[in-house]
LOBAMI-921888 format. One record per residue (C-alpha): x, y, z. Coordinates in steps of 0.1 Angstrom, whole numbers, padded with zeros to 4 digits, always signed. Layout:
XYZ;...
REM end
This chain:
+3486-0511+2484;+3449-0517+2489;+3426-0521+2459;+3431-0516+2422;+3435-0480+2410;+3412-0465+2384;+3430-0455+2352;+3436-0418+2351;+3410-0398+2330;+3440-0381+2314;+3456-0414+2302;+3463-0419+2265;+3442-0445+2247;+3468-0472+2250;+3505-0479+2252;+3522-0467+2220;+3538-0490+2195;+3575-0485+2203;+3601-0495+2177;+3627-0522+2185;+3660-0506+2192;+3689-0525+2177;+3713-0536+2204;+3689-0538+2234;+3666-0566+2246;+3640-0566+2274;+3623-0590+2298;+3599-0587+2328;+3587-0612+2354;+3565-0615+2385;+3589-0619+2414;+3564-0611+2442;+3586-0583+2457;+3555-0567+2471;+3527-0572+2446;+3509-0604+2437;+3499-0613+2402;+3517-0585+2384;+3551-0580+2367;+3574-0562+2392;+3610-0568+2378;+3624-0557+2345;+3657-0563+2328;+3672-0546+2298;+3705-0559+2283;+3725-0537+2259;+3751-0549+2234;+3789-0541+2238;+3796-0506+2227;+3765-0491+2244;+3771-0458+2261;+3751-0453+2293;+3745-0419+2309;+3722-0408+2337;+3708-0382+2360;+3698-0389+2396;+3680-0374+2426;+3698-0349+2447;+3679-0361+2478;+3702-0364+2508;+3685-0397+2517;+3689-0413+2482;+3686-0450+2479;+3714-0476+2477;+3706-0483+2440;+3710-0446+2432;+3743-0444+2450;+3756-0475+2432;+3745-0461+2398;+3762-0428+2405;+3794-0446+2412;+3792-0467+2380;+3778-0443+2354;+3811-0433+2338;+3822-0469+2331;+3837-0485+2300;+3811-0491+2273;+3830-0520+2256;+3814-0547+2278;+3778-0536+2271;+3754-0530+2300;+3724-0543+2319;+3696-0524+2337;+3674-0541+2363;+3646-0524+2381;+3620-0536+2406;+3588-0520+2419;+3571-0523+2453;+3602-0516+2474;+3625-0487+2470;+3655-0502+2489;+3659-0468+2505;+3668-0461+2541;+3676-0497+2548;+3711-0493+2563;+3739-0515+2551;+3713-0541+2540;+3705-0518+2510;+3740-0520+2495;+3741-0558+2502;+3709-0562+2482;+3723-0541+2453;+3755-0562+2453;+3736-0595+2454;+3714-0585+2425;+3743-0571+2404;+3764-0602+2410;+3736-0625+2398;+3729-0604+2367;+3766-0604+2359;+3768-0641+2363;+3738-0647+2340;+3747-0622+2313;+3785-0624+2314;+3788-0587+2321;+3810-0572+2347;+3792-0560+2378;+3804-0525+2371;+3781-0525+2340;+3750-0536+2359;+3727-0507+2369;+3698-0512+2393;+3669-0492+2405;+3641-0498+2430;+3609-0480+2435;+3581-0483+2461;+3579-0483+2499;+3608-0466+2518;+3624-0481+2549;+3617-0518+2543;+3644-0542+2535;+3644-0554+2499;+3637-0592+2497;+3663-0594+2470;+3663-0632+2470;+3629-0630+2452;+3646-0610+2425;+3678-0631+2422;+3657-0662+2419;+3642-0648+2387;+3674-0636+2370;+3679-0667+2348;+3643-0666+2336;+3647-0629+2328;+3678-0636+2307;+3662-0665+2290;+3632-0645+2279;+3650-0613+2267;+3635-0600+2235;+3639-0567+2215;+3601-0562+2215;+3594-0567+2252;+3597-0530+2262;+3560-0527+2270;+3563-0555+2296;+3593-0536+2310;+3572-0505+2313;+3545-0524+2332;+3570-0539+2356;+3582-0506+2370;+3547-0493+2379;+3537-0486+2415;+3507-0463+2420;+3508-0457+2382;+3475-0464+2365;+3490-0469+2331;+3523-0478+2315;+3541-0449+2299;+3561-0450+2267;+3571-0426+2239;+3592-0427+2208;+3607-0406+2180;+3622-0416+2147;+3646-0390+2133;+3659-0386+2097;+3694-0372+2097;+3720-0367+2069;+3737-0400+2079;+3705-0420+2082;+3676-0428+2105;+3679-0428+2143;+3653-0443+2166;+3646-0434+2202;+3622-0452+2226;+3616-0445+2263;+3596-0457+2292;+3588-0441+2325;+3571-0446+2358;+3558-0420+2382;+3526-0410+2398;+3533-0395+2433;+3563-0382+2452;+3569-0361+2421;+3589-0329+2424;+3622-0339+2409;+3655-0322+2415;+3673-0340+2387;+3650-0362+2367;+3620-0380+2378;+3610-0414+2393;+3623-0441+2369;+3629-0432+2333;+3648-0454+2307;+3656-0441+2273;+3672-0462+2245;+3685-0452+2212;+3705-0467+2183;+3723-0434+2178;+3761-0433+2178;+3774-0407+2203;+3801-0405+2229;+3793-0407+2266;+3803-0371+2275;+3783-0353+2248;+3753-0376+2255;+3756-0368+2292;+3758-0331+2286;+3727-0333+2263;+3707-0354+2287;+3715-0332+2317;+3706-0300+2297;+3673-0313+2283;+3663-0327+2317;+3660-0291+2331;+3630-0282+2309;+3614-0317+2309;+3616-0339+2340;+3629-0310+2362;+3599-0290+2351;+3571-0312+2365;+3555-0317+2398;+3526-0336+2413;+3529-0331+2450;+3561-0311+2457;+3579-0342+2471;+3613-0353+2458;+3619-0391+2457;+3648-0409+2473;+3650-0431+2441;+3647-0408+2411;+3668-0423+2382;+3670-0414+2346;+3692-0436+2324;+3699-0431+2287;+3716-0459+2267;+3729-0453+2232;+3738-0486+2214;+3753-0470+2183;+3738-0498+2162;+3725-0474+2136;+3760-0462+2129;+3746-0426+2126;+3767-0401+2144;+3745-0376+2162;+3768-0353+2182;+3760-0318+2173;+3729-0327+2153;+3700-0304+2161;+3675-0330+2148;+3686-0356+2173;+3685-0330+2201;+3650-0319+2192;+3637-0354+2189;+3652-0364+2223;+3637-0332+2238;+3602-0339+2224;+3603-0375+2236;+3615-0366+2271;+3588-0339+2274;+3561-0363+2263;+3572-0388+2290;+3573-0360+2316;+3538-0350+2306;+3526-0386+2309;+3539-0387+2345;+3519-0356+2354;+3488-0370+2336;+3491-0400+2359;+3495-0379+2390;+3478-0396+2419;+3441-0387+2418;+3447-0362+2389;+3418-0351+2368;+3434-0320+2352;+3466-0314+2334;+3480-0279+2339;+3507-0259+2321;+3521-0230+2340;+3539-0205+2318;+3558-0177+2335;+3573-0148+2315;+3587-0113+2321;+3607-0124+2352;+3640-0108+2360;+3658-0141+2353;+3650-0176+2341;+3658-0189+2376;+3631-0165+2390;+3606-0176+2364;+3612-0213+2374;+3608-0205+2411;+3576-0187+2405;+3562-0214+2381;+3569-0241+2406;+3555-0220+2434;+3522-0219+2415;+3524-0255+2404;+3530-0268+2439;+3505-0246+2457;+3478-0268+2474;+3455-0239+2473;+3460-0234+2435;+3457-0271+2429;+3425-0276+2449;+3409-0246+2432;+3417-0263+2399;+3402-0295+2411;+3370-0277+2421;+3370-0258+2388;+3371-0226+2407;+3388-0197+2388;+3403-0184+2420;+3430-0161+2404;+3438-0146+2438;+3456-0178+2447;+3478-0173+2416;+3487-0139+2430;+3495-0155+2464;+3517-0181+2448;+3537-0155+2429;+3542-0134+2461;+3553-0163+2483;+3580-0173+2458;+3602-0146+2472;+3611-0134+2436;+3609-0099+2424;+3573-0089+2414;+3554-0057+2409;+3517-0058+2415;+3509-0031+2389;+3529-0049+2362;+3515-0084+2368;+3493-0100+2341;+3474-0132+2345;+3457-0153+2318;+3436-0185+2319;+3443-0197+2284;+3435-0168+2262;+3412-0152+2288;+3428-0120+2304;+3421-0123+2341;+3441-0096+2358;+3463-0067+2349;+3476-0034+2363;+3472-0045+2399;+3435-0055+2397;+3410-0078+2379;+3408-0070+2341;+3378-0049+2331;+3370-0074+2304;+3370-0104+2327;+3339-0121+2339;+3336-0149+2364;+3316-0170+2338;+3346-0168+2315;+3369-0182+2342;+3344-0209+2353;+3339-0221+2317;+3376-0223+2311;+3383-0243+2343;+3359-0270+2332;+3385-0281+2306;+3407-0312+2312;+3438-0294+2301;+3445-0259+2313;+3471-0232+2307;+3479-0206+2333;+3500-0177+2321;+3517-0152+2343;+3537-0123+2330;+3558-0103+2355;+3565-0074+2332;+3600-0070+2346;+3624-0085+2321;+3628-0116+2298;+3631-0145+2322;+3607-0173+2314;+3600-0209+2323;+3572-0235+2318;+3562-0260+2344;+3535-0288+2343;+3514-0300+2372;+3480-0315+2380;+3451-0308+2403;+3449-0320+2439;+3419-0341+2446;+3405-0364+2473;+3419-0393+2452;+3455-0382+2461;+3446-0384+2498;+3430-0418+2495;+3459-0433+2475;+3485-0421+2500;+3466-0428+2531;+3463-0465+2520;+3497-0468+2504;+3512-0494+2527;+3479-0512+2535;
REM end
């Protein structure tokens, strides 16, 4: 990709200090898959007993690594596990060569770590339709294994970046009756963000003790209101992968513990928000709250209709309080709505009600609110109790520039 990207104005001050998770080690290298002079391959190796769960894209053109992970995800935890990811090339839509690359990488990781290939999970992110030069990756496996360290998670986060302008990480430490549990997660994602399962690449590690099935159920459920509630551009990737590894090293049993569920939910939501805040060309972070719909499913459809609308997103970029575009997006969703029951707020500013602009609303109020970096759009349908919250960003010239030059 041409040129270096300017760090998003919505980026946090720096990468957070993530705790070391007992039972997992990380490494990252420069393999030159596509990029020069930057880390582009990461490896995480988890101790025996680690449970691995995942959620993957539902794209009908999903990549070879996704298909391989889907086939392996229910495997035996006794042997431990390894996760390898590369950036720069998605190994998607590459015919039989895609699977050959996955097999070659898995075999080399298995050799170097002593793990069975069935416990090696890979992911690739980047350009679609170009063969993965996997020999550049396999040539670095020994170096990756030799440099594994519990504190190297930040380097791993950097290695999975593509058009990301900052590395993304989040953590939670939870006090439970049986002791303390730690969770740390990293993510990448900037464009092609409208997940139908998870988002881009997300890796979550915890020292909690929990069985695979209850962890899978928990992960899949929490995914719906976190990574499945964000959008940057309305496009679902071929490579979306979310993996969660529980090493059990703390010895603290967390199944059925609300504290663990809440901590995991908060961390997943934080990572999801970071992905939106690094949306390609983004200058505004937008929360879309829909309530009063006939069903939660309707509320989600309406929220995503608003969050994905180019007209809504460009108005936000121009700081134009064009509430008519919100009305349009509600209507085009195809869900039940009644003009005379619809209420729209920008933050705490009542914009429209009873089928028309609110008597108390002024254009200056709307304009002043739109100048904020973080915005909340609230829509109440007034029909029933269905509700959903989505997160999105504005659509600027920066998005066009990044994607017009993506393969340059």
